[in-house]
N, C-alpha and C positions, 0 to 999 in steps of 0.2 A: 601490529595491530593484533591482539591476544584474541579475541573472538571475533563473531561474525558480522559482518556488513551487508547491505541490501539499495540498492537505489531504484526509484522508477521515475518516468515522465510522462507526463501525458500534456495534449495539446489540447487548450479551450481557446477561441477567439481567436485562433492567430496565435497565442501568450502558449511558451511552455511552463510549465509547472512541473519540478521536481522534487522530490523528496530523497536525502540520502539517511540512512540509519550507520552507527558503529565505526565510522570509518574516521577512527580516532583511536591513541593509543590502548584503551580497553576492548573495545566492540561492543557486540550486543551478546547474551547468553547463550542463542541456539540464531543457528539460520530464521526457523518458522518466526520466533519474536521480530527479526530484521524484517521481515517479507510481511509480517501482518502489521509493523509498525510504519514502513510504507504506504502500505495499500489504506489504513487509515490515514496517513499524512496526505496522502494525495485525494481522497475521498473528503477530510475537511477542506482542501485548498479548491476542490470543485464546487461543493457546494457554497463557500464564502464566495468565489468569482461570479456564481452564478444566483445568487440566493441570500446573500449576505451571511451574515452571523446569527441573526434572528430567527428563533420560531422556528429549531430544525432539532430533531432528536441530538443530544449530547451521547457520547460514546458512554459515558458512566451511569447512564439511564439502561442501557443495555446489560442482562446480567453478564457476568466474565465466560460464562459456557455459551448461552447465546452467542455473545461476539467472538467468542474463538472458532466456534463451527462454522458460521458464517464465511469468518476469514478464512478460513481452510480452506473451504468451498471455492471459496474465489481463487486461490491460492493456486489449487490444483487445476483450475481452468486457464490461467495464465501462460504465457510461456515466459520463461526465465533462463537467464544465460548465466551458467556459472562457472565461475573463475575461480586460481588460485586453488586449486585441488578443493574445491567446494565451501572456501572460507568466505566468498562475495557471491551474491547474484545481484544482476541488472532486469530488470524489468524491459521487453520489449517494448518500443514506443509506441502507447497508445493517444488516440486521440479522445476527446471527452467523451465524444457519442460511445466508442467504442468500449470506454472503462465505464460508463453507467451502467450501457448491457449487460456489461460481466458483473458487473455488482448485482444486480437485479438475477441474473440468473445463478448467482451463489444462492438465491434463498428457496429458488425452486427444487 
């Protein structure tokens, strides 16, 4: 792995939803982009599980600046375990409720 990688798991209705990014030969460009993509993936998995895939705001409908600012705020709130000299980050396991509350807190 040349770049950065991150992973995270949330549990919703007793089912674990996991998102991993950058665990290949290339990796992600930065640690922040790896973490952002993990959060986006987990949020999408949670929304799809709870609400289906219809009727919610697509990430592409948010401006890049608004999306990145929100995700950066959430990243700062969450606890990450950093491994392999800062090349890998793992999000501490969360329930869907904890994850959702953290996403909302990131908006404040």
